[in-house]
N, CA, C and O atoms as a MOPAC input file, in Angstrom:
PM7 MOZYME 1SCF
protein

 N     47.00900 1    22.06200 1    -1.67600 1
 C     47.12500 1    23.03400 1    -0.42400 1
 C     46.42800 1    21.61900 1     0.39000 1
 O     45.35300 1    21.08300 1     0.12100 1
 N     47.41800 1    21.22800 1     1.45600 1
 C     46.55900 1    20.28800 1     2.59600 1
 C     46.95700 1    21.14400 1     3.53100 1
 O     47.66900 1    22.14900 1     3.56100 1
 N     46.14000 1    20.31900 1     4.52600 1
 C     45.91000 1    20.97100 1     5.64000 1
 C     46.09400 1    19.94600 1     6.73900 1
 O     45.04500 1    19.64700 1     7.30800 1
 N     47.44900 1    19.19500 1     7.26500 1
 C     47.71500 1    18.76400 1     7.95300 1
 C     46.82700 1    18.08100 1     9.64800 1
 O     46.81700 1    17.04300 1    10.31100 1
 N     46.15900 1    19.54400 1     9.68500 1
 C     45.41600 1    19.15600 1    11.11700 1
 C     43.86400 1    18.11600 1    10.87500 1
 O     43.19900 1    17.51300 1    11.71800 1
 N     43.69900 1    18.22600 1     9.54000 1
 C     42.67500 1    17.35900 1     9.14100 1
 C     43.00900 1    16.10700 1     8.62200 1
 O     43.11400 1    15.84200 1     7.42500 1
 N     43.20700 1    15.18000 1     9.76600 1
 C     43.24300 1    13.56500 1     9.27800 1
 C     42.28400 1    12.98800 1     8.90700 1
 O     41.20800 1    13.58500 1     8.85200 1
 N     42.39400 1    11.64800 1     8.54000 1
 C     41.58200 1    10.94900 1     8.25000 1
 C     41.33400 1    10.00800 1     9.66400 1
 O     42.25700 1     9.65900 1    10.39900 1
 N     39.77000 1     9.64500 1     9.90600 1
 C     40.20600 1     9.07200 1    10.58100 1
 C     39.89600 1     7.54100 1    10.16600 1
 O     39.09700 1     7.35200 1     9.24900 1
 N     40.63900 1     6.19500 1    10.96000 1
 C     40.50000 1     4.86500 1    10.68600 1
 C     39.00500 1     4.70400 1    10.48500 1
 O     38.23600 1     5.34100 1    11.20500 1
 N     38.64400 1     4.05100 1     9.73400 1
 C     37.36100 1     3.15700 1     9.60100 1
 C     37.16600 1     2.04500 1    10.61400 1
 O     37.81400 1     1.00500 1    10.73200 1
 N     36.41400 1     2.36900 1    11.12900 1
 C     35.57700 1     1.17600 1    12.30700 1
 C     34.81200 1     0.36700 1    12.02200 1
 O     34.65800 1    -0.56100 1    12.81600 1
 N     34.16200 1     0.39100 1    10.98900 1
 C     32.99600 1    -0.29300 1    10.53000 1
 C     31.73900 1    -0.28700 1    11.18400 1
 O     30.91900 1    -1.19600 1    11.05400 1
 N     31.49900 1     1.15000 1    12.18300 1
 C     30.31100 1     1.25000 1    12.73200 1
 C     29.90900 1     2.74600 1    11.95700 1
 O     30.70200 1     3.56000 1    11.48300 1
 N     28.54300 1     2.81300 1    11.99300 1
 C     28.15700 1     3.75600 1    11.28900 1
 C     28.27100 1     4.33400 1    10.07700 1
 O     29.46400 1     4.30600 1     9.77500 1
 N     27.44600 1     4.99000 1     8.98900 1
 C     27.61400 1     5.43400 1     7.73100 1
 C     26.87600 1     4.66900 1     6.77200 1
 O     26.21300 1     3.66200 1     7.02200 1
 N     27.05700 1     5.28300 1     5.52200 1
 C     25.89500 1     4.62500 1     4.34500 1
 C     26.80000 1     3.47800 1     3.99500 1
 O     28.00100 1     3.71900 1     3.87300 1
 N     26.32700 1     2.19000 1     3.81100 1
 C     27.01900 1     1.02900 1     3.31000 1
 C     26.12600 1     0.55200 1     2.34300 1
 O     24.94600 1     0.90300 1     2.32000 1
 N     26.61200 1    -0.21400 1     1.55900 1
 C     26.05900 1    -1.05800 1     0.33300 1
 C     24.84100 1    -2.17000 1     1.30100 1
 O     25.20100 1    -2.77200 1     2.31300 1
 N     23.48200 1    -2.24900 1     0.76100 1
 C     22.78900 1    -3.39900 1     1.34200 1
 C     22.50500 1    -3.03800 1     2.70100 1
 O     22.16200 1    -3.99700 1     3.39200 1
 N     22.55400 1    -1.85500 1     3.31700 1
 C     22.21200 1    -1.41900 1     4.45700 1
 C     20.73100 1    -1.36400 1     4.43900 1
 O     20.07200 1    -1.45200 1     3.40300 1
 N     20.20400 1    -1.20500 1     5.69600 1
 C     18.72600 1    -0.95900 1     5.84500 1
 C     17.53100 1    -1.83500 1     5.33200 1
 O     17.62100 1    -2.80700 1     4.58200 1
 N     16.37600 1    -1.29600 1     5.88800 1
 C     15.35500 1    -2.29100 1     5.66300 1
 C     15.11400 1    -3.28000 1     4.53500 1
 O     14.91200 1    -2.61500 1     3.51900 1
 N     15.06500 1    -4.24800 1     4.33900 1
 C     14.66000 1    -4.85500 1     2.70200 1
 C     13.26600 1    -4.33600 1     2.41900 1
 O     12.45700 1    -3.94700 1     3.26200 1
 N     13.12300 1    -4.38400 1     1.23100 1
 C     12.08600 1    -4.09100 1     0.55900 1
 C     10.86900 1    -5.63900 1     0.94800 1
 O     11.06900 1    -6.85100 1     0.86100 1
 N      9.73200 1    -4.89400 1     1.34500 1
 C      8.80100 1    -6.47200 1     1.15700 1
 C      7.85600 1    -6.63800 1    -0.26900 1
 O      7.63300 1    -5.72000 1    -1.05800 1
 N      7.47000 1    -7.73800 1    -0.36600 1
 C      6.81100 1    -8.68000 1    -1.28800 1
 C      5.92700 1    -7.58600 1    -2.31300 1
 O      5.57800 1    -7.80300 1    -3.47400 1
 N      5.71600 1    -6.49500 1    -1.58700 1
 C      4.60000 1    -5.24700 1    -2.51000 1
 C      5.03800 1    -4.40800 1    -2.66700 1
 O      4.36300 1    -3.56600 1    -3.25900 1
 N      6.44600 1    -4.03600 1    -2.26400 1
 C      7.07600 1    -2.66300 1    -2.15200 1
 C      6.78800 1    -2.36500 1    -3.94500 1
 O      5.81700 1    -1.60900 1    -3.97300 1
 N      7.05500 1    -2.53700 1    -4.79900 1
 C      7.20200 1    -2.35400 1    -5.78900 1
 C      5.72200 1    -1.41800 1    -6.44900 1
 O      5.78200 1    -0.55000 1    -7.32000 1
 N      4.55600 1    -1.86700 1    -5.79400 1
 C      3.63600 1    -1.17100 1    -6.00600 1
 C      2.32700 1    -0.54900 1    -4.51000 1
 O      1.22800 1    -0.00200 1    -4.42500 1
 N      3.27400 1    -1.03800 1    -3.71700 1
 C      2.77600 1    -0.38500 1    -2.57900 1
 C      3.18000 1     0.95500 1    -2.29800 1
 O      4.28800 1     1.33900 1    -2.67300 1
 N      2.23000 1     1.87300 1    -1.54100 1
 C      2.79200 1     3.39900 1    -1.32300 1
 C      2.10700 1     3.44300 1    -0.03900 1
 O      1.03700 1     2.97100 1     0.34600 1
 N      3.35500 1     4.39800 1     0.72900 1
 C      2.09600 1     4.34600 1     2.15300 1
 C      1.41700 1     5.87600 1     2.56200 1
 O      2.05900 1     6.84600 1     2.16100 1
 N      0.41400 1     6.09100 1     3.17900 1
 C      0.02500 1     7.39200 1     3.37300 1
 C     -0.86100 1     7.09400 1     4.88200 1
 O     -1.34000 1     6.10200 1     5.43200 1
 N     -0.75200 1     8.74100 1     5.21000 1
 C     -1.47200 1     9.19100 1     6.50500 1
 C     -2.98000 1     9.26900 1     6.47100 1
 O     -3.58800 1     9.56400 1     5.44200 1
 N     -3.65500 1     8.96000 1     7.78900 1
 C     -4.78200 1     9.15800 1     7.57200 1
 C     -4.88000 1     9.69000 1     9.39000 1
 O     -4.57600 1     8.93200 1    10.31000 1
 N     -5.31000 1    10.96100 1     9.56000 1
 C     -5.37600 1    11.86300 1    10.73100 1
 C     -6.70400 1    11.03200 1    11.29800 1
 O     -7.50600 1    10.64900 1    10.44600 1
 N     -6.96700 1    10.74200 1    12.66300 1
 C     -7.90500 1    10.11500 1    13.25500 1
 C     -7.61000 1    10.55700 1    14.92200 1
 O     -6.56600 1    10.74900 1    15.54500 1
 N     -9.21500 1    10.62000 1    15.34500 1
 C     -8.80000 1    10.82000 1    16.64500 1
 C     -8.69600 1     9.51700 1    17.71100 1
 O     -9.21800 1     8.47200 1    17.32400 1
 N     -8.05500 1     9.52800 1    19.01800 1
 C     -7.78700 1     8.23200 1    19.59400 1
 C     -9.05100 1     7.16600 1    19.69300 1
 O     -9.05800 1     5.93600 1    19.71600 1
 N     -9.87800 1     7.92500 1    19.73200 1
 C    -11.24400 1     6.81200 1    19.44900 1
 C    -11.39400 1     6.23500 1    18.25500 1
 O    -11.91700 1     5.12100 1    18.26600 1
 N    -11.01700 1     6.77600 1    17.03100 1
 C    -10.86400 1     6.40000 1    16.05100 1
 C     -9.97400 1     5.23800 1    15.90400 1
 O    -10.39200 1     4.09700 1    15.70700 1
 N     -8.69600 1     5.57300 1    16.00800 1
 C     -7.58800 1     4.65000 1    15.74700 1
 C     -7.74400 1     3.44500 1    16.52100 1
 O     -7.14400 1     2.46400 1    16.08300 1
 N     -8.65600 1     3.25300 1    17.94800 1
 C     -8.75700 1     2.30500 1    18.77500 1
 C     -9.76200 1     1.18500 1    17.85300 1
 O     -9.70000 1    -0.02300 1    17.62400 1
 N    -10.70000 1     2.29500 1    17.47400 1
 C    -11.54000 1     1.32600 1    16.44900 1
 C    -11.04100 1     0.75600 1    15.16900 1
 O    -11.55600 1    -0.25900 1    14.70000 1
 N    -10.23600 1     1.26000 1    14.69400 1
 C     -9.98200 1     1.09500 1    13.48600 1
 C     -8.97500 1    -0.45900 1    13.75300 1
 O     -9.07200 1    -1.40300 1    12.96800 1
 N     -7.99600 1    -0.49300 1    15.03900 1
 C     -7.24000 1    -1.61600 1    15.50500 1
 C     -8.30200 1    -2.80300 1    15.39900 1
 O     -8.22700 1    -3.83600 1    14.73400 1
 N     -9.40200 1    -2.31600 1    16.32500 1
 C    -10.63200 1    -3.32000 1    16.46900 1
 C    -11.03200 1    -4.13000 1    15.05300 1
 O    -11.15200 1    -5.35300 1    14.99400 1
 N    -11.20200 1    -3.26700 1    13.99300 1
 C    -11.65300 1    -3.94500 1    12.46300 1
 C    -10.41500 1    -4.42100 1    11.97500 1
 O    -10.56900 1    -5.34200 1    11.17200 1
 N     -9.35300 1    -4.13700 1    12.16600 1
 C     -8.22000 1    -4.74700 1    11.83100 1
 C     -7.17600 1    -3.94100 1    11.20900 1
 O     -6.05300 1    -4.40500 1    11.01600 1
 N     -7.54900 1    -2.57800 1    10.84000 1
 C     -6.31200 1    -1.93100 1    10.95200 1
 C     -5.95700 1    -1.88200 1     9.36200 1
 O     -6.88700 1    -1.96500 1     8.56000 1
 N     -4.72900 1    -1.75800 1     8.94300 1
 C     -4.87000 1    -1.51500 1     7.61900 1
 C     -5.30200 1    -2.66000 1     6.59300 1
 O     -5.94600 1    -2.36300 1     5.58700 1
 N     -5.03800 1    -3.60200 1     6.79300 1
 C     -5.78900 1    -4.69000 1     6.11100 1
 C     -7.14900 1    -4.90200 1     5.97100 1
 O     -7.70800 1    -5.70400 1     5.22300 1
 N     -7.73400 1    -3.95800 1     6.90900 1
 C     -9.37500 1    -3.98300 1     6.95100 1
 C    -10.00700 1    -2.82100 1     5.65700 1
 O    -10.88800 1    -2.85600 1     4.79800 1
 N     -8.80100 1    -1.67500 1     6.20900 1
 C     -9.16200 1    -0.35700 1     5.15100 1
 C     -8.46600 1    -0.86600 1     3.92700 1
 O     -8.66700 1    -0.08100 1     2.99900 1
 N     -7.67500 1    -1.95200 1     3.55200 1
 C     -7.46500 1    -1.87300 1     2.16100 1
 C     -8.81400 1    -2.82900 1     1.54600 1
 O     -9.39000 1    -2.62700 1     0.47700 1
 N     -9.09600 1    -3.82100 1     2.46400 1
 C    -10.67700 1    -4.56300 1     2.03500 1
 C    -11.50300 1    -4.04700 1     1.52400 1
 O    -12.11000 1    -4.38800 1     0.50800 1
 N    -11.67800 1    -2.80700 1     2.42200 1
 C    -12.75200 1    -1.96000 1     2.35000 1
 C    -12.86700 1    -1.07800 1     0.83300 1
 O    -13.87600 1    -0.77300 1     0.19600 1
 N    -11.44500 1    -0.81400 1     0.55200 1
 C    -11.20900 1    -0.10000 1    -0.73700 1
 C    -11.87900 1    -1.19500 1    -1.90500 1
 O    -12.84900 1    -1.08100 1    -2.65400 1
 N    -10.98600 1    -2.19000 1    -1.71200 1
 C    -11.05000 1    -3.05300 1    -2.93100 1
 C    -12.74000 1    -3.54600 1    -3.27000 1
 O    -13.43400 1    -3.61600 1    -4.28400 1
 N    -12.91300 1    -3.80500 1    -1.93500 1
 C    -15.09900 1    -3.78300 1    -2.09500 1
 C    -15.65100 1    -2.82500 1    -2.72900 1
 O    -16.62500 1    -2.84700 1    -3.48100 1
 N    -15.03900 1    -2.03500 1    -2.42100 1
 C    -16.01100 1    -0.53400 1    -2.81000 1
 C    -16.41600 1    -0.45400 1    -4.53600 1
 O    -17.48100 1    -0.03800 1    -4.99200 1
 N    -15.18000 1    -1.00300 1    -5.35500 1
 C    -15.61400 1    -1.02800 1    -6.55400 1
 C    -15.05300 1     0.34200 1    -7.14400 1
 O    -14.54900 1     1.17500 1    -6.39100 1
 N    -15.16800 1     0.56700 1    -8.65000 1
 C    -14.67000 1     1.57100 1    -9.26000 1
 C    -15.95600 1     2.32100 1    -9.85700 1
 O    -16.00400 1     3.51900 1   -10.13700 1
 N    -16.97100 1     1.40200 1    -9.99400 1
 C    -18.11900 1     2.19400 1   -10.57500 1
 C    -18.42100 1     4.21800 1    -9.73800 1
 O    -18.00400 1     4.67600 1    -8.67400 1
 N    -18.93700 1     4.61300 1   -10.39800 1
 C    -19.62700 1     5.54600 1   -10.26500 1
 C    -20.56100 1     6.20800 1    -9.53200 1
 O    -21.52300 1     6.14300 1   -10.29700 1
 N    -20.93100 1     6.79100 1    -8.58900 1
 C    -21.81700 1     6.72600 1    -7.77000 1
 C    -21.97900 1     8.36000 1    -7.61900 1
 O    -21.13900 1     9.18900 1    -7.97000 1
 N    -23.65100 1     8.70500 1    -6.82600 1
 C    -23.32600 1     9.69500 1    -6.76500 1
 C    -22.95700 1    10.49700 1    -5.43000 1
 O    -22.77400 1     9.83700 1    -4.40800 1
 N    -22.86800 1    11.54500 1    -5.40200 1
 C    -21.92800 1    12.14400 1    -4.39200 1
 C    -22.53700 1    13.49500 1    -3.86800 1
 O    -22.92100 1    14.35100 1    -4.66500 1
 N    -22.62200 1    13.67700 1    -2.39400 1
 C    -23.12500 1    15.08900 1    -2.47000 1
 C    -22.13100 1    16.14100 1    -2.88800 1
 O    -20.94500 1    15.89700 1    -3.11200 1
 N    -22.91500 1    17.79800 1    -3.01200 1
 C    -22.44900 1    18.42300 1    -3.86500 1
 C    -21.15100 1    18.72700 1    -3.37700 1
 O    -20.34500 1    18.86700 1    -4.29700 1
 N    -20.64400 1    18.88700 1    -2.15900 1
 C    -19.34900 1    19.06800 1    -1.56400 1
 C    -18.16200 1    17.92100 1    -2.26700 1
 O    -17.01300 1    18.28200 1    -2.52000 1
 N    -18.49900 1    16.96900 1    -2.43800 1
 C    -17.35100 1    15.78500 1    -2.89300 1
 C    -16.84200 1    16.40700 1    -4.06300 1
 O    -17.49900 1    17.05900 1    -4.87500 1
 N    -15.12800 1    16.05900 1    -4.10700 1
 C    -14.30500 1    16.40500 1    -5.11900 1
 C    -13.41000 1    14.76500 1    -5.40100 1
 O    -12.38600 1    14.65800 1    -6.07500 1
 N    -13.96600 1    13.87800 1    -4.84700 1
 C    -13.84600 1    12.53500 1    -5.47200 1
 C    -13.49200 1    12.40700 1    -6.95000 1
 O    -14.06200 1    13.27100 1    -7.61600 1
 N    -12.81900 1    11.68900 1    -7.56700 1
 C    -12.94100 1    11.75200 1    -8.88000 1
 C    -13.94800 1    10.20700 1    -9.37900 1
 O    -14.49100 1    10.01700 1   -10.46700 1
 N    -13.93200 1     9.35000 1    -8.25200 1
 C    -14.97400 1     8.42800 1    -8.80400 1
 C    -16.40100 1     8.77300 1    -8.69700 1
 O    -17.21000 1     7.93200 1    -9.09100 1
 N    -16.70100 1     9.56200 1    -8.36000 1
 C    -17.73100 1    10.19700 1    -7.76000 1
 C    -18.75200 1    10.94200 1    -8.56000 1
 O    -18.05400 1    11.58300 1    -9.34600 1
 N    -19.78700 1    11.17800 1    -8.77000 1
 C    -20.38500 1    12.01800 1    -9.95500 1
 C    -21.49300 1    12.82700 1    -9.43800 1
 O    -22.45200 1    12.11100 1    -9.15300 1
 N    -21.71900 1    14.25800 1    -9.18600 1
 C    -22.55700 1    14.96000 1    -8.29600 1
 C    -24.06600 1    15.43200 1    -8.99800 1
 O    -24.89200 1    16.05200 1    -8.32800 1

C-alpha cells in the first residue's frame, strides 16, 4: 500500500551523505587519537606560548617509559609508589 502524499523530492545534489565527503585523514590518522585536557585560561595561554600540542607530544616523548617513584596518591601505570 502506497501513500501518494509522500512523494520523493528530486535530488538537488546539496546536503546529505555522499561517498568521499568530509575531511580527509592526515598522515598520522591511523595512529593518532584525539584527547581533551581541561585547563584554566591562564594555562591555555601558557600552553600556546610553549608550542601547543606539538610541545605536549615532545614532552611526553622525552619523559621515556622508565618507572619512576611517584607520590602515594598516584595511579599512573608507569609509576611505582
